[in-house]
C-alpha positions, 0 to 999 in steps of 0.5 A: 355042918355041910351047905349047899345050893338049894333050889327054890321056886320062882314064886311060893304061889303062882299068883298074888292078891294085894288086899288094902283094909281097914283096921277095924275091919272084920270081914274083907279077910275072912271072905278073901281067904274064902273065895280067892286064896288057894294053892295057885292064889296068895292072898297079902293084906295091910291094914289102915288107920280107920276111925269111926262113925263111918261118915265120909269125912272119916272116909276120905281120911284113909286117902294118905294112908294108901300110897304106904299101905301098898308099898308094905305089901311084898315090897319090891315083888310084882301082884297081880291085882290090888284091892283096896277093901272099902265101898263106901271110901271107894266112892267118897275119895274117888276110884282113879284118886285110890287108884294112883294112891295105890300106884304110888306105893305098887306100880304097874299093878291092876286096881281093884275098888268095890265100887267098881266090881260091882258096876262091873258085874252088875252090867256083866249080868245085864243089869241096868234098873237097881235095887241097893242095900246099905248099912250106912246112914243116910249121909254115906248112902247118898254118895253111893247112890249118887255113883251108880247114877253117873254109871249109867244105872237106874236105881229102882230103890235105895235102902239104908240100915242106919248104922256108923260103926263099921264094927256094928256092920260086921255083927249083922248075922248073915240070915238078917242079910237074907231077910233085909235084902228080900225087903230091899229088892223092889218088884222092878229091879233086874238085881241087886246090890248090897253094899258095904266091905263089913257086911258078911252078905258075899257068904250067902249070896245064892241064899239072897239069890234064891230068896229075891229071884234074881242076881245079886252082888256084893261088895266082897263079892264082887271084888274077888270075883274081880280078883279071880278073874285077873289072876287067870282063873275063870272056875265057875262058882255058882255056890257063890252067886250068879255073878262067880259063874261069870267072865270079867265083862266089858 
C-alpha cells in the first residue's frame, strides 16, 4: 500500500466555540447548534455533573468542575469563545469566579456567561427598565434580580414560575413561553429578560417580541449573540429577535 504526504487544513472549521453545560441540560446544545454552528463555526461541548433541585447551593457545587470541563474541550487547541451555559449558576458563583475557573482550564479565551451576555444585550438594545421572567423558585430568582439591579437596571416586574428541576423547565412548550412572556411584561418595561438556559425561549424570541411589542433577551439567545460576534460573525438574523441584528455593544 502506497503512502505519501497529505495536505492538511489549518483547522477543520475556521472558528471554534466551546460550550460547558450541565449534565441535565436538554436545551443549550440544541440552541447553539441552531444559532451558532455553521460550516464556518464549530461548537464543541463538555458537560459537568449537576444534581437537581436548582438551588443556590447546588448551583455553586459545580464550580470545582469547571476548569476540567474547559480543559477537555479540544485540549491544547485555541478557542474563539468559551461559554458556561447556566444563567443562575453564573450569578450565584459570580461571573469573575466562573471566568477564572474556565481560564484555568483554557487560558486566553474570551469567556461568556448568559447573565453577563444578557446584561450586555439589554444595554445594547437601549433598555434600562426591564421585566424579568424566570422558571426558578423565589430563592433562586432573588440573586438574579439583585444581579441586574447591580448592573444598573430598574426592575419593572419579576415573575418566577416556582420550578426547581431544570429538566422540567426544558419541558415548558415554546408556545406557553410566549403566553407567559406576555403576562410577565410590565407596561412600562423597555424590554423583557427571560432567564434560564434550560428554557426553549430562544426559539420563539421573535414571537415573544411580536406578542409584547418590545425587545426580548433570552439566556441562550444572548450567549449565542455574543459568541457569534466574538467569532466575527456580524450577520443580522431578525427572525431570532432584535438582539441578533445588532453588533456587540459596549
